[in-house]
N, C-alpha and C positions, 0 to 999 in steps of 0.2 A: 646550380644546373648549367650555367652559360658555361662555366670551367670543364664540366662533363662532356660536352657538346663540342668543347672545342679539342680537348684531350682525343676525342674520337675520331674528330677530323683531321687530325694530325697523324694519327694510328694509319688511318685510312690512306692517306697520302704517302707515309713511309711504307705502306705496304705494297703500294703501286710502284713506287718509283726505287726500291731497292733490288727487286728482281730484275729491274732492266740496267740499273746500275754494275750488279753482279756479271751478267752475260757481257757488257760491254768492256768490263775491267779482265774478265778470263779470255775474252777475245784477244785483248791485248798481250797478254801473257804468249797466249799461242802464237801470234802474229813475231813476237820477238823472239821466241824459241826457235821458231822457222829459219829467221834472218839470221843465227848464229850457225856459224859453218866452222867447220876444223881451218885453225889459222887466224880466227879473227884475232886481233887484238885486245887486250883488256881495256885501252880506252875507247877502242870503237864498241865494245859492249856497253862502256859508260854511257855513250852518244846512244847506243839503241834505245837504252833503256829510259833516256828521257825523250826521246823521239815518239817511243812507245807507250808513254804514262805508266812505267813499270818500277816497281820499287825492287832495288838489286842489293844484296848484302855485298859488301867489300870484300875481294876475293881473300880468302882464308888460305895460310899455307896447310897443308898437308900432315907435315912432319916428314915427307921425303923432300931431299931436296930439289927445290923447281916446281914441285906439283902445289897445284891449290884446287879450291873449290868455292861456287859462289850460287846464289839462289836469286831468281826474279819471282819475285810474289806479287800477287793483285793488290789493292789498297784497300779492297773490300776484308772487315774483319772476320767474316765468318766464312772461311774457308781454308781449306789443306791444300789447295791447288799451288802448283810452283812449276818453274823450269830451273833444272839441275844443271851445271854447267862445271865442268871439269877442264884442266888446263896444264899445260906446263910450261915453265919460264913465262914470258910474256904474252902467250898466245893460248886459245880454248882449243881443247881438242875434241870434245863431244858434249852436246847439250840434248836432254831430253825431258819431258812433261812427268811430273810425278803429280797423282790425283789422291 
């Protein structure tokens, strides 16, 4: 019986904490995406991601010479929210939020 009560307590605590974590994490991605401007260097993207506690995928080549794409995603596992970044060469050309 004690195990059941402890399990319910943990579930209640998680139900309170996770929404707060989700909002904080989503806000970090929003803030990161607003900071990415046209001409931002790839290295600056990585530093911005670290400063804003956002996971960023390594820039992946698009197949066209010099074009690349990266995504900044929140740490929370149950979301499809992301900041998509396109670039050319070593600089970002645009960034937008995908929901």
